[in-house]
N, C-alpha and C positions, 0 to 999 in steps of 0.2 A: 419074133417081134414083128409087128406090122406097122406100116406107115400108111395112115389113112386120115382123111379130113384134116390134113396139115398138123398131125400129131403122131408121136410115137406111142404105141400101145403094147404092153403096159408102159406107163411113163417111168416106173421103177421096177427093175427085175433083180431078184436075188438068185444067184447060182453058186455052185461049188467050183473050186479051183479046177481048171482043166476042161471046163464046159465050153463048147462052141455055140455061139449065139448067131442066129441068122435074122437079119432085117430084110423084109420084103416090102417094096413100094407098091401099094395098092391105090395110090393117087394118080391122077392124070398129069400132075406136075412133077418135075424132077426134084429129088431131094438128095442130101448126103448124110452120112453118119461121121461126124468129125469131133475129135476130142476137144473138150474145153481145156485150155492150158497145153501141157506138154505130153499128153497121152498118145497112145499108139493107134487109136481109131482114126482111119483116114480113107473112107470109101471114095470111089469116083462118083460122078453124078449118076444117080440111080434113076433111070427112066421107069415109066410104069411097067410093072412086072419084073423088074430087075431085083436081084438080091445081093446082099453083102454078108459075109461071115467073118467072125473073129473069134479066136480061141483065147480065153482068159486064163493065163498060166500063173498068175500071182494074185494074192488076196488084196482087196482094197475096194475103194469106191471110185467108179469111173463115170465121170459126167461127160455128156456129149450134146451136140446140137446139130442142126442143119445149117450148113454154111450158106445155102441159098435163101433160107427162111430162118434167120437167127432167133426168132421167137419160139421155135420148136426146140424143146429140151428133153433129155432123158438121162437116166442113171442106171448103171449096172453095179450091183453090190456083189462082190466075190468073196466067199468065205472059205 
């Protein structure tokens, strides 16, 4: 997953249970990967070039956003 132009790309990703997803910040501004609601995604501030990984061990739909720029949203669907 890339973070570029103040957006997560792709905005929706479908993976199998047990998949590790990596987000890499390609913007000049810092961003986060933060669960919407009570999920487990909780990256630190990612500066340009920084990455965050998370392994999805259970099926479901996981929505997230950037805590610094709340208009940025993404979804990971785990089957």
